[in-house]
C-alpha positions, 0 to 999 in steps of 0.5 A: 013404386015397389013394382017400378023399382022391381021393373027397373032392376029387372031391366037393368039386369036384362040390359047387363045380360044382353051386353054380356051375351053380345060381348060373348057372341062377339068374342066367340065370333072373333075367336072362331074367325081367328082360329079359321085363319090360323087353321087355313095358314097351317093347312097352306103351310103343310101343303107348301111343305109337301110340294117343296119336299117332293121337288127337293126329293126330285133334285136330290135324285138327279144329284145322286145320279150325276154324282154316280156318273162323275165317279164312273167317268173319273178314269176316262181321261186316261183311256185312248180317245176313241175308246173314251168317247165310246164309253161316254156315248154308251153311258150318256145314251143309257142314262138319258134313255132311261130318264125321259124327263131329261132333255139332255145328259152331258159331260164337259172335260177340262182340255188340260185333263185330256191333253197334258200339253194344254197350258191354258186354264180354260178350254173344254170338250163337251159331249152330250146326248139331247132329246129333240122335239120330235123325240129323237136323240142326237149326239153333240161333240164340240169344244168351248172356251178354247180362246177365251172364257166367261168366269160368270158362266155356270161351268166356271162358277161350279169349278170355282166352288168345287161343289155340285149344284143346280143352275138358276132356271134359264130358257133353253136354246131356242133352236132346240127347245123354243120357249122352254125353261129348265135347269142344269144339275151338275156334279164335278169330276175329280181325281187325286185332287185334280179337277177334270170336268163336270157331268150333268143333266138338263131338264124342263122345269115345266114338269112342276106346273102340276104342283101349282094346283092347291085344292084346299081353298077355292081359287088358290094356287102355289108358286114354285120359286127359284133360290134367287126369286125367279118364278119357275111354275105358276098357273099364269104362264106369262109370269114364268121367269119373272122375279116374284118381287116384280110381279104387280100384285106382289108389289101392290101388296107390299105398298 
C-alpha cells in the first residue's frame, strides 16, 4: 500500500512536471515566434525607411536644382527676346546635359510676363530641351493656353498654390518616350510678388525599379507608391500605374 501511495504520488508529481514542461515549451515557442515576427517587421520597416529616404533625397536634390534655376532666370523677361532665348537655351542645355536622368528640362513663362500688353490671365511660352530615345537632345519652343486653358492642368495647380512640387506620376508623350512613366519637378518663378512662370524637369520613375528588391526575406519585394496611391515601381511591371487599393491581392487581403 505504501508503495502504491508513493507510486501514485510520483506519477502525480511527474504529471504536473510534464504539464509544466509542456506549458513552458509552448510559451517559449510562442514567444520565439512572436519575437521573430516582430524582428521581421522591424527589419522590413528599416529597409522601407532607407529606400524612402533615398528617394526623398533624390527629389530634394531635383527641387534644389529647379529652385536655383528659378532664381537665375527671374530677370530674363526684362531682356530682349533673342538674348533671353539664348540664355535660356544655354542654361537648359547645361542642366539637362549634366543630369543624364533628366528626360527634359524646361521653363514656362506667363505671356503677360513677356508682353506688357497681354490682357488674358492665361497663355504661356514654353522652352524645353528634350533627351530623345536615340540619345539626341532636341529643342522645343512653342506657346500654350493662348485661347483657353484647363485649370486642373498641373501648371495652373502649381500657379494657384504658389508652391513648388512634384506632379502625380503620368505616362510621357508616346511620340517621345512610349510606355515610360515619370514625373515633373517644378518651381515657380517669381519676382517682386509677380508670378512669372515655372521651371522644371521631367524624369522617368523607372529609375526606382532597383529599390523594389528586398534581400532580407526570400520572395519579398518593396513597392514605390505615389502620394495618391499610384504604383510607381514594382517587380511586376503590369501593375505599374495602377492604384494600390485596386490590386487584386490587396483587395483580397482587405476582405
